[in-house]
Each structure stands twice: as C-alpha cells, then as structure tokens.
C-alpha positions as CSV (number, residue, x, y, z in Angstrom):
1,X,-71.1,-68.8,-13.0
2,X,-68.2,-70.5,-14.9
3,X,-64.5,-69.6,-14.5
4,X,-64.4,-67.2,-17.4
5,X,-67.4,-65.2,-16.1
6,X,-65.9,-65.2,-12.5
7,X,-62.6,-63.8,-13.9
8,X,-64.6,-60.8,-15.4
9,X,-65.5,-59.8,-11.8
10,X,-62.0,-60.1,-10.5
11,X,-59.7,-57.0,-10.3
12,X,-56.0,-56.7,-9.6
13,X,-56.0,-54.7,-6.4
14,X,-52.7,-52.9,-6.9
15,X,-54.0,-51.3,-10.1
16,X,-57.5,-50.5,-8.7
17,X,-56.0,-48.7,-5.7
18,X,-55.3,-45.0,-6.4
19,X,-53.5,-43.2,-3.6
20,X,-53.2,-39.4,-3.4
21,X,-51.4,-36.8,-1.3
22,X,-53.8,-33.8,-1.2
23,X,-52.6,-30.2,-0.6
24,X,-54.5,-27.0,0.1
25,X,-55.3,-24.9,-3.0
26,X,-52.6,-22.3,-2.1
27,X,-50.0,-25.1,-1.7
28,X,-50.9,-26.6,-5.1
29,X,-50.1,-23.2,-6.7
30,X,-46.4,-23.6,-5.6
31,X,-46.0,-27.0,-7.4
32,X,-44.1,-27.4,-10.7
33,X,-45.7,-29.3,-13.6
34,X,-43.4,-32.3,-12.9
35,X,-44.6,-32.7,-9.4
36,X,-47.5,-35.1,-9.2
37,X,-49.0,-36.5,-6.0
38,X,-52.3,-38.1,-7.4
39,X,-53.2,-41.6,-8.4
40,X,-50.1,-43.5,-7.5
41,X,-50.4,-47.2,-6.6
42,X,-49.3,-49.5,-3.8
43,X,-46.7,-52.2,-4.4
44,X,-48.4,-54.8,-2.2
45,X,-52.0,-55.4,-1.2
46,X,-51.9,-59.0,-0.1
47,X,-52.1,-57.9,3.6
48,X,-55.6,-56.7,2.7
49,X,-56.9,-58.9,-0.1
50,X,-54.8,-62.1,0.2
51,X,-51.9,-63.6,-1.7
52,X,-53.5,-63.2,-5.2
53,X,-54.0,-59.4,-4.5
54,X,-57.4,-59.5,-6.2
55,X,-60.7,-58.0,-5.4
56,X,-63.8,-60.0,-6.4
57,X,-67.3,-58.8,-7.3
58,X,-66.7,-55.5,-9.3
59,X,-66.2,-54.3,-12.8
60,X,-64.2,-51.1,-13.6
61,X,-63.2,-50.9,-10.0
62,X,-61.4,-47.8,-8.6
63,X,-60.5,-47.6,-4.9
64,X,-59.6,-44.0,-3.9
65,X,-57.7,-43.4,-0.7
66,X,-56.6,-39.8,-0.4
67,X,-54.4,-38.3,2.4
68,X,-54.0,-34.8,3.6
69,X,-50.4,-34.4,2.6
70,X,-49.1,-33.4,6.1
71,X,-51.5,-34.7,8.8
72,X,-52.4,-37.8,6.6
73,X,-56.1,-37.6,7.4
74,X,-58.0,-39.9,5.0
75,X,-60.8,-39.8,2.4
76,X,-62.1,-43.1,1.1
77,X,-64.3,-43.8,-1.9
78,X,-65.1,-46.8,-4.1
79,X,-66.2,-46.4,-7.8
80,X,-67.3,-49.2,-10.2
81,X,-69.6,-49.7,-13.2
82,X,-71.2,-52.9,-11.9
83,X,-71.2,-54.9,-8.7
84,X,-72.5,-58.4,-7.9
85,X,-75.2,-58.7,-5.2
86,X,-73.8,-58.9,-1.6
87,X,-72.6,-62.3,-0.7
88,X,-69.6,-63.9,1.2
89,X,-67.8,-64.2,-2.2
90,X,-68.0,-60.5,-2.9
91,X,-65.3,-58.5,-1.2
92,X,-66.5,-55.8,1.3
93,X,-63.6,-53.4,0.5
94,X,-64.2,-50.9,3.3
95,X,-64.4,-53.7,5.9
96,X,-61.2,-55.3,4.7
97,X,-59.3,-52.0,4.7
98,X,-60.6,-51.3,8.3
99,X,-59.6,-54.7,9.4
100,X,-56.1,-54.3,8.0
101,X,-55.9,-50.9,9.7
102,X,-55.0,-49.3,6.4
103,X,-58.3,-47.3,6.6
104,X,-58.7,-45.6,10.0
105,X,-62.1,-45.2,11.8
106,X,-62.0,-41.4,11.5
107,X,-61.8,-41.4,7.6
108,X,-63.9,-39.1,5.5
109,X,-66.4,-40.3,2.9
110,X,-67.6,-36.8,2.0
111,X,-65.0,-35.3,-0.2
112,X,-66.0,-31.7,0.4
113,X,-65.7,-32.2,4.1
114,X,-62.3,-33.8,3.6
115,X,-61.1,-30.9,1.4
116,X,-62.2,-28.4,4.1
117,X,-60.1,-30.4,6.6
118,X,-57.1,-30.4,4.2
119,X,-57.3,-26.6,4.2
120,X,-57.4,-26.4,8.0
121,X,-54.6,-29.0,8.4
122,X,-52.3,-27.3,5.9
123,X,-51.3,-24.5,8.3
124,X,-52.2,-26.2,11.6
125,X,-50.1,-29.3,11.1
126,X,-46.5,-29.1,12.3
127,X,-44.0,-32.1,12.5
128,X,-43.7,-33.7,15.9
129,X,-40.5,-34.4,17.7
130,X,-37.0,-32.9,17.4
131,X,-35.6,-31.6,14.1
132,X,-32.3,-33.3,13.5
133,X,-31.4,-32.4,9.9
134,X,-32.4,-30.3,6.9
135,X,-31.5,-30.0,3.2
136,X,-32.8,-28.4,0.1
137,X,-33.5,-29.2,-3.6
138,X,-34.2,-26.9,-6.5
139,X,-37.4,-27.3,-8.5
140,X,-37.9,-25.8,-11.9
141,X,-40.9,-23.6,-12.5
142,X,-40.1,-22.7,-16.1
143,X,-43.5,-24.1,-17.1
144,X,-45.7,-23.0,-14.2
145,X,-49.3,-22.3,-15.2
146,X,-49.1,-18.7,-13.9
147,X,-47.8,-17.1,-17.1
148,X,-44.1,-17.9,-16.5
149,X,-44.2,-19.6,-19.9
150,X,-46.5,-19.6,-22.9
151,X,-45.8,-23.3,-23.4
152,X,-48.6,-25.7,-22.5
153,X,-47.8,-26.5,-18.8
154,X,-49.2,-30.0,-18.8
155,X,-46.2,-31.5,-20.5
156,X,-42.4,-31.2,-20.4
157,X,-40.7,-29.0,-23.0
158,X,-38.6,-30.5,-25.7
159,X,-34.9,-29.7,-25.8
160,X,-35.5,-27.3,-28.6
161,X,-38.0,-25.3,-26.6
162,X,-36.2,-25.3,-23.3
163,X,-33.5,-22.9,-22.1
164,X,-31.4,-22.8,-19.0
165,X,-33.6,-21.1,-16.4
166,X,-32.5,-18.2,-14.4
167,X,-32.0,-19.5,-10.8
168,X,-33.9,-16.6,-9.2
169,X,-36.7,-16.5,-11.7
170,X,-37.6,-20.0,-12.8
171,X,-36.5,-22.3,-9.9
172,X,-37.6,-22.6,-6.4
173,X,-35.5,-23.8,-3.5
174,X,-37.6,-26.4,-1.6
175,X,-36.7,-27.3,1.9
176,X,-36.8,-30.7,3.5
177,X,-36.6,-31.4,7.3
178,X,-36.0,-34.6,9.2
179,X,-37.4,-35.1,12.7
180,X,-36.7,-37.7,15.5
181,X,-39.6,-39.1,17.5
182,X,-40.2,-41.8,20.2
183,X,-43.4,-43.1,21.7
184,X,-42.9,-40.4,24.4
185,X,-43.3,-37.6,21.8
186,X,-46.7,-36.0,22.5
187,X,-49.2,-37.0,19.9
188,X,-46.9,-39.3,18.0
189,X,-48.7,-42.6,18.7
190,X,-51.8,-41.3,16.9
191,X,-49.7,-39.9,14.0
192,X,-47.7,-43.2,13.7
193,X,-51.0,-45.1,13.1
194,X,-51.4,-42.9,10.0
195,X,-47.8,-43.3,8.6
196,X,-47.5,-47.0,9.4
197,X,-50.1,-47.7,6.7
198,X,-47.4,-47.3,4.1
199,X,-45.3,-50.1,5.6
200,X,-48.0,-52.6,4.5
201,X,-48.4,-51.1,1.1
202,X,-44.7,-50.7,0.1
203,X,-42.5,-53.2,2.1
204,X,-42.8,-56.8,1.2
205,X,-43.4,-58.8,4.4
206,X,-43.9,-55.5,6.3
207,X,-46.0,-55.5,9.5
208,X,-47.0,-53.1,12.1
209,X,-44.7,-52.7,15.1
210,X,-45.9,-53.1,18.7
211,X,-46.7,-49.9,20.5
212,X,-46.0,-51.6,23.9
213,X,-42.3,-51.9,22.9
214,X,-41.1,-48.6,24.3
215,X,-37.6,-48.7,22.8
216,X,-38.6,-47.8,19.2
217,X,-37.3,-44.6,17.6
218,X,-38.6,-42.9,14.4
219,X,-37.0,-40.7,11.8
220,X,-39.5,-38.8,9.7
221,X,-38.9,-36.8,6.6
222,X,-41.0,-33.9,5.4
223,X,-41.1,-31.4,2.6
224,X,-41.3,-27.8,3.9
225,X,-42.8,-25.6,1.2
226,X,-43.3,-21.8,1.0
227,X,-46.5,-20.6,-0.4
228,X,-46.2,-18.7,-3.6
229,X,-48.7,-15.9,-2.8
230,X,-48.1,-16.0,1.0
231,X,-44.4,-16.3,1.4
232,X,-44.6,-15.9,5.1
233,X,-46.5,-19.2,5.3
234,X,-44.6,-22.6,5.3
235,X,-46.4,-25.9,5.1
236,X,-45.2,-29.5,5.8
237,X,-45.9,-32.5,3.6
238,X,-45.0,-36.2,4.6
239,X,-42.3,-37.8,2.4
240,X,-41.2,-41.0,4.2
241,X,-39.8,-42.4,7.4
242,X,-37.8,-45.1,9.1
243,X,-38.2,-47.1,12.3
244,X,-35.2,-47.9,14.5
245,X,-34.8,-50.5,17.3
246,X,-31.9,-50.7,19.8
247,X,-30.3,-54.0,20.8
248,X,-27.9,-54.5,23.7
249,X,-24.2,-54.4,22.7
250,X,-21.7,-55.6,25.3
251,X,-20.6,-54.0,27.6
252,X,-22.7,-50.9,27.8
253,X,-23.8,-49.7,24.4
254,X,-26.5,-50.6,21.8
255,X,-26.7,-51.6,18.2
256,X,-29.3,-49.6,16.4
257,X,-31.1,-51.5,13.7
258,X,-33.0,-50.0,10.8
259,X,-36.2,-52.1,10.8
260,X,-38.5,-50.3,8.3
261,X,-37.7,-47.7,5.6
262,X,-40.1,-46.2,3.1
263,X,-40.1,-43.2,0.8
264,X,-43.5,-42.5,-0.9
265,X,-43.6,-43.0,-4.7
266,X,-44.0,-39.3,-5.7
267,X,-40.7,-38.6,-3.9
268,X,-38.7,-41.6,-5.1
269,X,-35.7,-41.3,-7.5
270,X,-34.9,-37.8,-6.2
271,X,-32.3,-38.6,-3.5
272,X,-34.6,-38.4,-0.5
273,X,-33.9,-42.0,0.5
274,X,-30.2,-41.3,0.6
275,X,-30.8,-38.1,2.6
276,X,-32.9,-40.0,5.2
277,X,-30.4,-42.8,5.4
278,X,-27.5,-40.3,5.8
279,X,-29.3,-38.5,8.6
280,X,-29.8,-41.8,10.4
281,X,-26.1,-42.6,10.0
282,X,-25.0,-39.2,11.2
283,X,-27.3,-39.6,14.2
284,X,-25.6,-42.9,15.0
285,X,-22.1,-41.4,14.7
286,X,-23.0,-38.6,17.0
287,X,-24.5,-40.8,19.7
288,X,-21.9,-42.2,22.2
289,X,-24.2,-44.9,23.4
290,X,-24.6,-46.5,19.9
291,X,-21.9,-48.9,18.9
292,X,-23.0,-49.6,15.3
293,X,-25.8,-49.3,12.7
294,X,-27.4,-52.5,11.4
295,X,-30.2,-53.2,9.0
296,X,-32.9,-55.9,9.3
297,X,-33.3,-58.1,6.2
298,X,-32.9,-55.3,3.6
299,X,-34.6,-55.4,0.2
300,X,-32.3,-55.2,-2.8
301,X,-33.2,-51.6,-3.5
302,X,-32.4,-50.6,0.1
303,X,-29.1,-52.6,0.0
304,X,-28.1,-50.6,-3.1
305,X,-29.0,-47.3,-1.4
306,X,-27.0,-48.3,1.7
307,X,-24.0,-49.5,-0.4
308,X,-23.9,-46.3,-2.4
309,X,-24.1,-44.0,0.6
310,X,-21.6,-46.0,2.6
311,X,-19.1,-46.1,-0.3
312,X,-19.4,-42.3,-0.9
313,X,-18.8,-41.7,2.8
314,X,-15.6,-43.8,2.8
315,X,-14.3,-42.4,-0.5
316,X,-14.8,-38.9,0.9
317,X,-13.2,-39.7,4.3
318,X,-9.7,-38.4,3.8
319,X,-8.2,-39.9,6.9
320,X,-9.6,-43.4,6.2
321,X,-8.6,-43.3,2.5
322,X,-5.1,-42.0,3.3
323,X,-4.6,-45.0,5.7
324,X,-6.2,-47.3,3.2
325,X,-4.1,-46.4,0.2
326,X,-1.0,-44.8,1.8
327,X,0.8,-41.6,1.2
328,X,0.2,-41.8,-2.5
329,X,-3.5,-41.6,-2.0
330,X,-5.4,-39.0,-4.1
331,X,-9.2,-38.9,-3.5
332,X,-10.9,-40.4,-6.5
333,X,-14.5,-40.1,-5.4
334,X,-16.8,-42.4,-7.2
335,X,-17.0,-43.5,-10.9
336,X,-16.7,-46.6,-12.8
337,X,-14.8,-49.6,-11.4
338,X,-12.0,-49.5,-13.8
339,X,-8.4,-50.2,-12.7
340,X,-5.6,-48.2,-14.2
341,X,-2.0,-48.6,-13.2
342,X,-1.1,-44.9,-13.5
343,X,-4.5,-43.3,-13.1
344,X,-3.2,-40.3,-11.3
345,X,0.4,-40.4,-12.4
346,X,1.2,-42.2,-9.2
347,X,2.9,-45.5,-8.6
348,X,0.7,-48.6,-8.8
349,X,-1.2,-49.0,-5.5
350,X,-1.7,-52.7,-5.8
351,X,1.2,-55.2,-5.5
352,X,1.2,-54.8,-1.8
353,X,0.6,-58.3,-0.5
354,X,2.4,-60.4,2.0
355,X,1.4,-63.6,0.1
356,X,3.8,-66.0,-1.6
357,X,5.6,-64.1,-4.4
358,X,4.1,-60.8,-3.4
359,X,5.8,-57.7,-2.3
360,X,5.9,-56.7,1.3
361,X,4.0,-53.6,2.1
362,X,6.2,-50.6,2.5
363,X,5.9,-48.3,5.5
364,X,4.3,-45.5,3.5
365,X,1.9,-47.8,1.6
366,X,-1.8,-48.4,2.6
367,X,-3.5,-51.2,4.4
368,X,-6.4,-51.8,2.1
369,X,-5.0,-54.1,-0.5
370,X,-5.4,-57.8,0.1
371,X,-4.8,-59.3,2.5
372,X,-6.3,-56.3,4.2
373,X,-4.8,-55.4,7.5
374,X,-7.1,-56.8,10.2
375,X,-6.2,-54.1,12.8
376,X,-7.1,-51.5,10.1
377,X,-10.5,-53.2,9.6
378,X,-11.2,-53.5,13.3
379,X,-10.2,-49.8,14.0
380,X,-12.3,-48.3,11.2
381,X,-15.3,-50.6,11.6
382,X,-15.5,-49.4,15.2
383,X,-14.8,-45.7,14.4
384,X,-17.4,-45.6,11.7
385,X,-19.9,-47.8,13.5
386,X,-20.6,-50.0,10.5
387,X,-21.7,-53.6,11.0
388,X,-19.0,-56.3,10.4
389,X,-20.4,-57.9,7.2
390,X,-21.3,-54.6,5.7
391,X,-17.8,-53.2,6.4
392,X,-16.1,-56.2,4.9
393,X,-18.2,-55.9,1.8
394,X,-17.3,-52.2,1.5
395,X,-13.6,-53.1,1.9
396,X,-14.0,-55.6,-0.9
397,X,-15.6,-53.0,-3.2
398,X,-12.9,-50.5,-2.5
399,X,-10.2,-53.0,-3.3
400,X,-11.9,-53.8,-6.5
401,X,-12.1,-50.1,-7.4
402,X,-8.4,-49.6,-6.8
403,X,-6.8,-52.9,-7.6
404,X,-4.5,-53.3,-10.6
405,X,-6.3,-55.9,-12.7
406,X,-3.0,-56.7,-14.5
407,X,-1.4,-57.9,-11.2
408,X,-2.1,-61.7,-10.9
409,X,-0.8,-61.8,-7.3
410,X,-3.1,-59.0,-6.1
411,X,-6.1,-60.5,-7.9
412,X,-5.4,-63.9,-6.3
413,X,-5.2,-62.4,-2.8
414,X,-8.4,-60.5,-3.5
415,X,-10.2,-63.7,-4.6
416,X,-8.9,-65.5,-1.4
417,X,-10.1,-62.7,0.9
418,X,-13.6,-62.6,-0.6
419,X,-14.0,-66.3,-0.7
420,X,-12.9,-66.6,2.9
421,X,-15.7,-64.3,4.0
422,X,-18.2,-66.1,1.7
423,X,-17.1,-69.4,3.2
424,X,-17.6,-68.3,6.7
425,X,-20.9,-66.6,6.0
426,X,-22.3,-69.7,4.2
427,X,-20.4,-72.3,6.3
428,X,-23.4,-74.6,7.2
429,X,-24.7,-74.8,3.6
430,X,-21.3,-75.3,2.0
431,X,-20.2,-78.0,4.4
432,X,-23.2,-80.1,3.1
433,X,-21.4,-80.3,-0.3
434,X,-18.4,-82.4,-1.2
435,X,-15.1,-80.6,-1.8
436,X,-15.4,-80.2,-5.5
437,X,-18.9,-79.0,-5.3
438,X,-18.0,-76.6,-2.5
439,X,-15.1,-75.1,-4.5
440,X,-17.3,-74.8,-7.6
441,X,-20.1,-73.1,-5.6
442,X,-17.6,-70.7,-3.9
443,X,-16.1,-69.7,-7.3
444,X,-19.6,-69.2,-8.8
445,X,-20.6,-67.1,-5.8
446,X,-17.4,-65.1,-5.9
447,X,-17.9,-64.2,-9.6
448,X,-21.5,-63.1,-8.9
449,X,-20.4,-61.0,-6.0
450,X,-17.7,-59.4,-8.0
451,X,-20.1,-58.6,-10.9
452,X,-22.5,-57.0,-8.4
453,X,-19.7,-54.9,-6.9
454,X,-18.8,-53.6,-10.3
455,X,-22.5,-52.7,-10.8
456,X,-22.6,-50.8,-7.5
457,X,-19.3,-49.0,-8.1
458,X,-20.6,-47.8,-11.5
459,X,-23.5,-46.2,-9.7
460,X,-21.3,-44.0,-7.6
461,X,-20.9,-40.5,-9.0
C-alpha cells in the first residue's frame, strides 16, 4: 500500500470522537432549543492515539462515547464504512481507550441498556461532598417544542421574529451548585475516575493525579434542573471541576494551588468557569489555614479568566480602591482601558510620584500610582491571598486603567515599575544578553505586556 492509499485509511481522532451528555427523557423536555449536549469533540486525543492524533485502519470513522449526564456512566460504540483486516498497524480503538483509562471497564455497548441506566441514574444520582456555593442563570424557552411558539424550534429566531419574553412565561431559572470533596468523601474515588477522563481530553499536557496523595481537594460544579412535568423532581448534571493541592507555607499555613480546571464544551462561554473560579477563591478567603491561592502552569484561556475575575474583585473592593486611589476615588468598575484626566469631574489621579520632577503624594491621595507603595502591596496581597506575581500584574493593570496618559512622569514611573518586575522574573535569561540587547528585549517585552493588559482591561464589563 502506497502513502496515498495509507492516508485514505487514516482519520483525525479529534473529529472522529463524538462525546455526548445524555439525560433522561423527562429531563430533555426541560431543555431549550439552544441547549445541545450531543456530539461535541475533544480538544486533545494524543494521550490515546499518539502525537499525530490519528486513528489508522478505518474509513468514515465515528467513535461514540456517551455519558449519563450526572453519574457519567459510559456507552461506547464505533461506526465505520470500511475497516482493514486486523493487524498491528490497525488501531484497536477500544483497547487503546481502556489502556488510557478514558473508557472504564463497566462501560455499556448495548445502547438500550445504557439508556435504561440513564433513566435510573437521573433521579438516583446526587452530588457527593459538601455544598459550598450556588447560583442561577435564566434560560429562554420562547421556542420550546411544546407549543410555546409556532416558530420551528430547531433554529433560533431572527430579530424580526423575536420579542422580549415574559420572565415568568418564557424563561426558566436554572440552578447550579458547587460541591467540595476529598478522597475521604464516601464514593468519591470511584466517581473521580469518571470525571478525570476530561482532563486528558481538554487540558494540554494533562495527566491523572495520584490517588495515594491524600491531600488533594476537589471542587465540582453541577447543573441542578427542575423537571418540567414533575416540578417536585430535581436532577443533577455534571458541568466541570477543579483539583486543588496544598503546599506548606511558613510558618503554619498552606498555599492552595489550582492544578486542573475544566468546564465541558456545552457549558463554555456562559460564565460557569468564572463562577467555579470565584467559588474556589471565596473558599480560600474563608479558610484561615490557607495563606494564598496559586495556579499551576495556567493555559492562556485560564489566565484570562483568572485576570478578569481578580480585576473585577479588586475594582469592586471599596476599601482597597479607596486606599489605592485616595479620597477622590469613585468606583469605575470595568470597561475600556482609556485614561481621561477628568473622567469623573475629579482632579487627575496620576501625577503622584516621588520620582525626579514628580509631585509628592499628598496625604489624601492613593498608594496605587507608580512607584506603588510597597507596604500597600504587601498588606493587600496578604489580605486578599493573591500570589505575588499575580498581584503585581493586577496592580500594573489597575495603574494602566487609571493613569493619565498625558503625564510623561507618571508614564515613565510606570514603565520603570513594570520593567523592574520583568527583569527580576526573567533575570537568568536577560543576564545572558549584553546591555543593549537586554534593554531592547526589556522594552519589547514591556510593550507586549502593556498591549495585553489593555486587551484584558477591555474584556472587563
């Protein structure tokens, strides 16, 4: 078989994989047309099929892996139009999935038997652990297929067809609950073996954690849904989770590190990641034995989520902002990173430096503007339990949000403050360069960081 023929038998695994979260029939009746939990794809399959993420030996391949939406019991099926005769070159898909522990030994291959189990699990399954937080979201049912609208319910309405729904009639308040578990939580080890599957499929470089490490903590997010025709019945559906690990922090506390964090694709872009992160942060703030919250090697998307939520928290923290900006502080919330001298009719907040040619800070002025007061940083970093580098970055973003960009002294002090942090953080690499190269690299990095800060600030609403 030549290379072209061989290519015809190779399939990109991420596209061939179809994952589904399956609900009981009565639970499906409560869904809106926009809610879809079928046929979504993994982001990564190299832990199963190797670096090229390709399956060899099939044509028109479809790998179905369905989960009961709460208990996460599995149904597995493989479809194809043609398959090569068994040989070492042809991938045994089921064996590879079992070896990677993505497919569990108790999976179903009979779909009818699986669907019967889904019906049983729908009311039998309840979240493990201790509930720590809840919130709600409204879902529109203007186009539900139960006669609420005569518009075809398999598509969204155009603006000319839609009207503002009555809150009581055409929207549903959906609840979400967040639970805390440890290995000591009865039944959780077995359940964790089901949820950890999504770490391999959605986190680059993700790997299973060790069950013998007793210190792990888990924060799990569920949708809690009321049945349309049986309103006394509430069912739970898995949304995502995070793993946390404590490290010793002198003299008698711990640093809690977010190690893994995943929200399943059907629930993404709806604010659930922020809700989960905020619940973790509030848990840290409320725990006297935890000194600070850290994150292990965050992906870009998670860094953005963390930055947005940390910034919103600071901007809404009246005591912090009052000390940061002084008595003239008026809460500005989020919004674009534009800098106006008289944005709120108040005196400019920026020319508050102690640098050469700068004005001394007045007693009633804030401690944020560069050079930022070190005691102020140390105090609030500790009070808010935010890691050093993250807190410094947040301070730099807040300065950029409030600085007067017509004040050359303030801008120079800001540049010095950011570059000083960048130099310390990249010291070993920068010291390998000569002075001119080092200065050029620092300036290049500063401009990139500033640009990214503006991007993040513009995401805050």
